[in-house]
N, CA, C and O atoms as a GROMACS GRO file, in nm:
protein
  352
    1UNK      N    1   5.879 -12.694 -14.107
    1UNK     CA    2   5.833 -12.764 -13.989
    1UNK      C    3   5.702 -12.835 -14.021
    1UNK      O    4   5.618 -12.782 -14.094
    2UNK      N    5   5.684 -12.953 -13.966
    2UNK     CA    6   5.562 -13.029 -13.991
    2UNK      C    7   5.440 -12.969 -13.922
    2UNK      O    8   5.452 -12.899 -13.821
    3UNK      N    9   5.325 -12.998 -13.977
    3UNK     CA   10   5.198 -12.959 -13.917
    3UNK      C   11   5.135 -13.084 -13.858
    3UNK      O   12   5.113 -13.183 -13.929
    4UNK      N   13   5.108 -13.080 -13.729
    4UNK     CA   14   5.047 -13.194 -13.661
    4UNK      C   15   4.902 -13.164 -13.629
    4UNK      O   16   4.865 -13.050 -13.602
    5UNK      N   17   4.818 -13.268 -13.633
    5UNK     CA   18   4.677 -13.256 -13.598
    5UNK      C   19   4.656 -13.320 -13.461
    5UNK      O   20   4.710 -13.426 -13.431
    6UNK      N   21   4.574 -13.253 -13.381
    6UNK     CA   22   4.540 -13.302 -13.248
    6UNK      C   23   4.390 -13.303 -13.232
    6UNK      O   24   4.319 -13.226 -13.297
    7UNK      N   25   4.341 -13.391 -13.143
    7UNK     CA   26   4.200 -13.392 -13.108
    7UNK      C   27   4.188 -13.416 -12.958
    7UNK      O   28   4.256 -13.501 -12.901
    8UNK      N   29   4.100 -13.340 -12.896
    8UNK     CA   30   4.074 -13.354 -12.753
    8UNK      C   31   3.981 -13.474 -12.732
    8UNK      O   32   3.878 -13.487 -12.797
    9UNK      N   33   4.020 -13.560 -12.641
    9UNK     CA   34   3.938 -13.677 -12.612
    9UNK      C   35   3.814 -13.642 -12.528
    9UNK      O   36   3.717 -13.718 -12.526
   10UNK      N   37   3.818 -13.528 -12.459
   10UNK     CA   38   3.703 -13.487 -12.377
   10UNK      C   39   3.595 -13.417 -12.459
   10UNK      O   40   3.479 -13.460 -12.462
   11UNK      N   41   3.634 -13.308 -12.527
   11UNK     CA   42   3.532 -13.228 -12.596
   11UNK      C   43   3.528 -13.250 -12.748
   11UNK      O   44   3.436 -13.203 -12.814
   12UNK      N   45   3.627 -13.321 -12.804
   12UNK     CA   46   3.629 -13.350 -12.947
   12UNK      C   47   3.687 -13.239 -13.033
   12UNK      O   48   3.689 -13.252 -13.156
   13UNK      N   49   3.735 -13.131 -12.973
   13UNK     CA   50   3.792 -13.019 -13.048
   13UNK      C   51   3.915 -13.066 -13.126
   13UNK      O   52   4.000 -13.137 -13.072
   14UNK      N   53   3.924 -13.025 -13.254
   14UNK     CA   54   4.039 -13.058 -13.338
   14UNK      C   55   4.119 -12.932 -13.365
   14UNK      O   56   4.062 -12.824 -13.380
   15UNK      N   57   4.252 -12.946 -13.372
   15UNK     CA   58   4.337 -12.832 -13.405
   15UNK      C   59   4.462 -12.879 -13.477
   15UNK      O   60   4.498 -12.997 -13.471
   16UNK      N   61   4.526 -12.787 -13.546
   16UNK     CA   62   4.653 -12.812 -13.612
   16UNK      C   63   4.759 -12.727 -13.545
   16UNK      O   64   4.731 -12.614 -13.503
   17UNK      N   65   4.881 -12.780 -13.534
   17UNK     CA   66   4.990 -12.706 -13.472
   17UNK      C   67   5.118 -12.726 -13.553
   17UNK      O   68   5.152 -12.839 -13.589
   18UNK      N   69   5.188 -12.617 -13.581
   18UNK     CA   70   5.317 -12.625 -13.648
   18UNK      C   71   5.422 -12.641 -13.538
   18UNK      O   72   5.438 -12.554 -13.453
   19UNK      N   73   5.492 -12.753 -13.542
   19UNK     CA   74   5.590 -12.784 -13.438
   19UNK      C   75   5.714 -12.846 -13.500
   19UNK      O   76   5.709 -12.904 -13.609
   20UNK      N   77   5.826 -12.832 -13.429
   20UNK     CA   78   5.946 -12.905 -13.467
   20UNK      C   79   5.925 -13.052 -13.434
   20UNK      O   80   5.845 -13.085 -13.346
   21UNK      N   81   5.994 -13.138 -13.504
   21UNK     CA   82   5.982 -13.281 -13.476
   21UNK      C   83   6.033 -13.313 -13.336
   21UNK      O   84   5.988 -13.410 -13.275
   22UNK      N   85   6.125 -13.233 -13.284
   22UNK     CA   86   6.181 -13.256 -13.151
   22UNK      C   87   6.095 -13.200 -13.038
   22UNK      O   88   6.120 -13.229 -12.922
   23UNK      N   89   5.992 -13.119 -13.071
   23UNK     CA   90   5.904 -13.063 -12.968
   23UNK      C   91   5.820 -13.172 -12.903
   23UNK      O   92   5.784 -13.271 -12.967
   24UNK      N   93   5.789 -13.153 -12.776
   24UNK     CA   94   5.699 -13.244 -12.705
   24UNK      C   95   5.558 -13.226 -12.760
   24UNK      O   96   5.520 -13.116 -12.799
   25UNK      N   97   5.478 -13.334 -12.763
   25UNK     CA   98   5.340 -13.321 -12.809
   25UNK      C   99   5.260 -13.229 -12.719
   25UNK      O  100   5.285 -13.220 -12.599
   26UNK      N  101   5.162 -13.161 -12.779
   26UNK     CA  102   5.072 -13.077 -12.700
   26UNK      C  103   4.984 -13.165 -12.612
   26UNK      O  104   4.953 -13.279 -12.649
   27UNK      N  105   4.943 -13.114 -12.496
   27UNK     CA  106   4.860 -13.192 -12.404
   27UNK      C  107   4.731 -13.121 -12.366
   27UNK      O  108   4.628 -13.186 -12.346
   28UNK      N  109   4.736 -12.988 -12.355
   28UNK     CA  110   4.621 -12.912 -12.305
   28UNK      C  111   4.533 -12.860 -12.418
   28UNK      O  112   4.582 -12.795 -12.510
   29UNK      N  113   4.405 -12.890 -12.411
   29UNK     CA  114   4.307 -12.846 -12.510
   29UNK      C  115   4.280 -12.696 -12.492
   29UNK      O  116   4.254 -12.653 -12.380
   30UNK      N  117   4.286 -12.617 -12.599
   30UNK     CA  118   4.257 -12.473 -12.588
   30UNK      C  119   4.108 -12.443 -12.565
   30UNK      O  120   4.074 -12.332 -12.524
   31UNK      N  121   4.021 -12.538 -12.592
   31UNK     CA  122   3.876 -12.517 -12.575
   31UNK      C  123   3.830 -12.546 -12.432
   31UNK      O  124   3.762 -12.464 -12.370
   32UNK      N  125   3.866 -12.664 -12.380
   32UNK     CA  126   3.814 -12.704 -12.249
   32UNK      C  127   3.921 -12.711 -12.140
   32UNK      O  128   3.890 -12.742 -12.025
   33UNK      N  129   4.045 -12.683 -12.174
   33UNK     CA  130   4.159 -12.684 -12.082
   33UNK      C  131   4.190 -12.820 -12.021
   33UNK      O  132   4.267 -12.828 -11.925
   34UNK      N  133   4.132 -12.926 -12.073
   34UNK     CA  134   4.165 -13.061 -12.025
   34UNK      C  135   4.298 -13.106 -12.085
   34UNK      O  136   4.332 -13.066 -12.197
   35UNK      N  137   4.372 -13.187 -12.014
   35UNK     CA  138   4.501 -13.237 -12.061
   35UNK      C  139   4.482 -13.369 -12.135
   35UNK      O  140   4.547 -13.469 -12.103
   36UNK      N  141   4.394 -13.369 -12.233
   36UNK     CA  142   4.359 -13.494 -12.303
   36UNK      C  143   4.377 -13.485 -12.454
   36UNK      O  144   4.308 -13.556 -12.528
   37UNK      N  145   4.468 -13.399 -12.503
   37UNK     CA  146   4.492 -13.393 -12.648
   37UNK      C  147   4.569 -13.515 -12.693
   37UNK      O  148   4.663 -13.559 -12.626
   38UNK      N  149   4.529 -13.570 -12.805
   38UNK     CA  150   4.597 -13.684 -12.866
   38UNK      C  151   4.634 -13.647 -13.008
   38UNK      O  152   4.555 -13.587 -13.081
   39UNK      N  153   4.756 -13.683 -13.046
   39UNK     CA  154   4.804 -13.656 -13.182
   39UNK      C  155   4.736 -13.753 -13.278
   39UNK      O  156   4.730 -13.873 -13.252
   40UNK      N  157   4.684 -13.700 -13.389
   40UNK     CA  158   4.616 -13.782 -13.490
   40UNK      C  159   4.714 -13.823 -13.598
   40UNK      O  160   4.812 -13.753 -13.625
   41UNK      N  161   4.688 -13.934 -13.661
   41UNK     CA  162   4.765 -13.979 -13.776
   41UNK      C  163   4.690 -13.929 -13.899
   41UNK      O  164   4.571 -13.956 -13.915
   42UNK      N  165   4.759 -13.856 -13.985
   42UNK     CA  166   4.693 -13.800 -14.103
   42UNK      C  167   4.781 -13.820 -14.225
   42UNK      O  168   4.900 -13.849 -14.214
   43UNK      N  169   4.721 -13.803 -14.341
   43UNK     CA  170   4.792 -13.819 -14.468
   43UNK      C  171   4.885 -13.701 -14.493
   43UNK      O  172   4.862 -13.591 -14.443
   44UNK      N  173   4.988 -13.725 -14.570
   44UNK     CA  174   5.080 -13.618 -14.607
   44UNK      C  175   5.008 -13.515 -14.693
   44UNK      O  176   4.912 -13.548 -14.763
   45UNK      N  177   5.054 -13.390 -14.689
   45UNK     CA  178   4.990 -13.282 -14.762
   45UNK      C  179   5.035 -13.270 -14.907
   45UNK      O  180   4.995 -13.175 -14.975
   46UNK      N  181   5.116 -13.363 -14.956
   46UNK     CA  182   5.160 -13.357 -15.094
   46UNK      C  183   5.176 -13.500 -15.146
   46UNK      O  184   5.185 -13.595 -15.069
   47UNK      N  185   5.181 -13.512 -15.277
   47UNK     CA  186   5.197 -13.643 -15.339
   47UNK      C  187   5.298 -13.628 -15.452
   47UNK      O  188   5.288 -13.536 -15.534
   48UNK      N  189   5.392 -13.718 -15.457
   48UNK     CA  190   5.488 -13.721 -15.567
   48UNK      C  191   5.436 -13.819 -15.671
   48UNK      O  192   5.418 -13.937 -15.641
   49UNK      N  193   5.412 -13.771 -15.791
   49UNK     CA  194   5.366 -13.861 -15.897
   49UNK      C  195   5.415 -13.807 -16.030
   49UNK      O  196   5.456 -13.692 -16.042
   50UNK      N  197   5.409 -13.890 -16.129
   50UNK     CA  198   5.456 -13.851 -16.261
   50UNK      C  199   5.588 -13.917 -16.294
   50UNK      O  200   5.629 -14.012 -16.227
   51UNK      N  201   5.652 -13.868 -16.396
   51UNK     CA  202   5.776 -13.929 -16.445
   51UNK      C  203   5.900 -13.881 -16.372
   51UNK      O  204   6.007 -13.937 -16.393
   52UNK      N  205   5.889 -13.781 -16.288
   52UNK     CA  206   6.006 -13.733 -16.214
   52UNK      C  207   6.056 -13.601 -16.269
   52UNK      O  208   5.992 -13.539 -16.354
   53UNK      N  209   6.170 -13.560 -16.219
   53UNK     CA  210   6.231 -13.435 -16.261
   53UNK      C  211   6.358 -13.464 -16.339
   53UNK      O  212   6.424 -13.566 -16.318
   54UNK      N  213   6.391 -13.376 -16.425
   54UNK     CA  214   6.510 -13.389 -16.506
   54UNK      C  215   6.599 -13.267 -16.485
   54UNK      O  216   6.553 -13.162 -16.440
   55UNK      N  217   6.725 -13.282 -16.517
   55UNK     CA  218   6.823 -13.175 -16.499
   55UNK      C  219   6.782 -13.047 -16.571
   55UNK      O  220   6.812 -12.938 -16.524
   56UNK      N  221   6.714 -13.060 -16.684
   56UNK     CA  222   6.680 -12.944 -16.766
   56UNK      C  223   6.549 -12.877 -16.726
   56UNK      O  224   6.517 -12.772 -16.781
   57UNK      N  225   6.472 -12.933 -16.635
   57UNK     CA  226   6.340 -12.881 -16.603
   57UNK      C  227   6.341 -12.738 -16.550
   57UNK      O  228   6.249 -12.662 -16.580
   58UNK      N  229   6.441 -12.700 -16.472
   58UNK     CA  230   6.439 -12.569 -16.409
   58UNK      C  231   6.550 -12.478 -16.457
   58UNK      O  232   6.577 -12.375 -16.395
   59UNK      N  233   6.614 -12.514 -16.566
   59UNK     CA  234   6.718 -12.427 -16.622
   59UNK      C  235   6.654 -12.331 -16.721
   59UNK      O  236   6.547 -12.357 -16.775
   60UNK      N  237   6.721 -12.219 -16.742
   60UNK     CA  238   6.665 -12.121 -16.835
   60UNK      C  239   6.770 -12.079 -16.936
   60UNK      O  240   6.890 -12.094 -16.913
   61UNK      N  241   6.725 -12.026 -17.047
   61UNK     CA  242   6.812 -11.968 -17.149
   61UNK      C  243   6.910 -12.068 -17.208
   61UNK      O  244   6.871 -12.179 -17.245
   62UNK      N  245   7.037 -12.028 -17.218
   62UNK     CA  246   7.138 -12.110 -17.285
   62UNK      C  247   7.176 -12.234 -17.204
   62UNK      O  248   7.239 -12.325 -17.258
   63UNK      N  249   7.142 -12.240 -17.078
   63UNK     CA  250   7.174 -12.357 -16.995
   63UNK      C  251   7.088 -12.478 -17.031
   63UNK      O  252   7.128 -12.592 -17.007
   64UNK      N  253   6.971 -12.453 -17.089
   64UNK     CA  254   6.878 -12.560 -17.120
   64UNK      C  255   6.918 -12.628 -17.251
   64UNK      O  256   6.941 -12.560 -17.351
   65UNK      N  257   6.928 -12.760 -17.250
   65UNK     CA  258   6.966 -12.832 -17.371
   65UNK      C  259   6.845 -12.850 -17.460
   65UNK      O  260   6.731 -12.829 -17.417
   66UNK      N  261   6.868 -12.888 -17.584
   66UNK     CA  262   6.759 -12.900 -17.681
   66UNK      C  263   6.672 -13.022 -17.662
   66UNK      O  264   6.553 -13.016 -17.691
   67UNK      N  265   6.728 -13.134 -17.614
   67UNK     CA  266   6.650 -13.256 -17.600
   67UNK      C  267   6.632 -13.293 -17.455
   67UNK      O  268   6.680 -13.224 -17.365
   68UNK      N  269   6.561 -13.403 -17.433
   68UNK     CA  270   6.546 -13.446 -17.296
   68UNK      C  271   6.668 -13.527 -17.254
   68UNK      O  272   6.747 -13.569 -17.339
   69UNK      N  273   6.684 -13.551 -17.126
   69UNK     CA  274   6.805 -13.613 -17.075
   69UNK      C  275   6.819 -13.757 -17.120
   69UNK      O  276   6.932 -13.805 -17.133
   70UNK      N  277   6.710 -13.829 -17.144
   70UNK     CA  278   6.721 -13.968 -17.185
   70UNK      C  279   6.772 -13.978 -17.330
   70UNK      O  280   6.844 -14.072 -17.362
   71UNK      N  281   6.735 -13.885 -17.415
   71UNK     CA  282   6.780 -13.889 -17.554
   71UNK      C  283   6.927 -13.855 -17.565
   71UNK      O  284   6.998 -13.912 -17.648
   72UNK      N  285   6.976 -13.762 -17.482
   72UNK     CA  286   7.115 -13.721 -17.490
   72UNK      C  287   7.208 -13.817 -17.419
   72UNK      O  288   7.330 -13.805 -17.432
   73UNK      N  289   7.155 -13.913 -17.343
   73UNK     CA  290   7.238 -14.006 -17.268
   73UNK      C  291   7.234 -14.144 -17.331
   73UNK      O  292   7.243 -14.245 -17.260
   74UNK      N  293   7.220 -14.152 -17.461
   74UNK     CA  294   7.220 -14.280 -17.526
   74UNK      C  295   7.091 -14.359 -17.506
   74UNK      O  296   7.093 -14.482 -17.513
   75UNK      N  297   6.982 -14.293 -17.480
   75UNK     CA  298   6.855 -14.360 -17.465
   75UNK      C  299   6.825 -14.406 -17.324
   75UNK      O  300   6.723 -14.469 -17.300
   76UNK      N  301   6.912 -14.375 -17.229
   76UNK     CA  302   6.892 -14.417 -17.091
   76UNK      C  303   6.886 -14.294 -17.001
   76UNK      O  304   6.972 -14.206 -17.011
   77UNK      N  305   6.786 -14.289 -16.914
   77UNK     CA  306   6.769 -14.174 -16.826
   77UNK      C  307   6.884 -14.161 -16.727
   77UNK      O  308   6.915 -14.050 -16.682
   78UNK      N  309   6.948 -14.272 -16.691
   78UNK     CA  310   7.057 -14.266 -16.594
   78UNK      C  311   7.190 -14.227 -16.658
   78UNK      O  312   7.284 -14.191 -16.587
   79UNK      N  313   7.199 -14.233 -16.790
   79UNK     CA  314   7.321 -14.190 -16.858
   79UNK      C  315   7.411 -14.305 -16.899
   79UNK      O  316   7.464 -14.304 -17.010
   80UNK      N  317   7.428 -14.404 -16.813
   80UNK     CA  318   7.520 -14.512 -16.844
   80UNK      C  319   7.452 -14.633 -16.905
   80UNK      O  320   7.515 -14.708 -16.980
   81UNK      N  321   7.325 -14.652 -16.875
   81UNK     CA  322   7.254 -14.769 -16.922
   81UNK      C  323   7.275 -14.889 -16.832
   81UNK      O  324   7.215 -14.994 -16.854
   82UNK      N  325   7.359 -14.876 -16.729
   82UNK     CA  326   7.388 -14.986 -16.639
   82UNK      C  327   7.273 -15.023 -16.548
   82UNK      O  328   7.270 -15.132 -16.492
   83UNK      N  329   7.177 -14.932 -16.532
   83UNK     CA  330   7.065 -14.960 -16.443
   83UNK      C  331   6.953 -15.035 -16.513
   83UNK      O  332   6.861 -15.086 -16.448
   84UNK      N  333   6.959 -15.043 -16.644
   84UNK     CA  334   6.850 -15.103 -16.721
   84UNK      C  335   6.881 -15.251 -16.746
   84UNK      O  336   6.986 -15.283 -16.800
   85UNK      N  337   6.789 -15.343 -16.708
   85UNK     CA  338   6.812 -15.486 -16.731
   85UNK      C  339   6.828 -15.521 -16.877
   85UNK      O  340   6.896 -15.618 -16.908
   86UNK      N  341   6.768 -15.446 -16.968
   86UNK     CA  342   6.774 -15.477 -17.111
   86UNK      C  343   6.914 -15.459 -17.169
   86UNK      O  344   6.943 -15.514 -17.275
   87UNK      N  345   7.001 -15.382 -17.102
   87UNK     CA  346   7.134 -15.357 -17.157
   87UNK      C  347   7.237 -15.455 -17.104
   87UNK      O  348   7.353 -15.449 -17.145
   88UNK      N  349   7.198 -15.544 -17.016
   88UNK     CA  350   7.294 -15.638 -16.957
   88UNK      C  351   7.295 -15.769 -17.031
   88UNK      O  352   7.370 -15.860 -16.996
   0.00000   0.00000   0.00000
């Protein structure tokens, strides 16, 4: 479930709430009891970066192949080479 941030427009109190996406937004401030909470826009709590994941990254023992997936697929990470402009 997502974590939403709220701020009271009256007293400035900030809080986080774990809610379902289908839940109605909170309205009442727990500090001053005013019905002036507003949902804040905030950055995501994670970032995807790097080269990505491969089929062999989370396998163990005999399931794991000796090379990386691009070397075993003819030099192409997708396997067929059809996605690479250089092969067309």
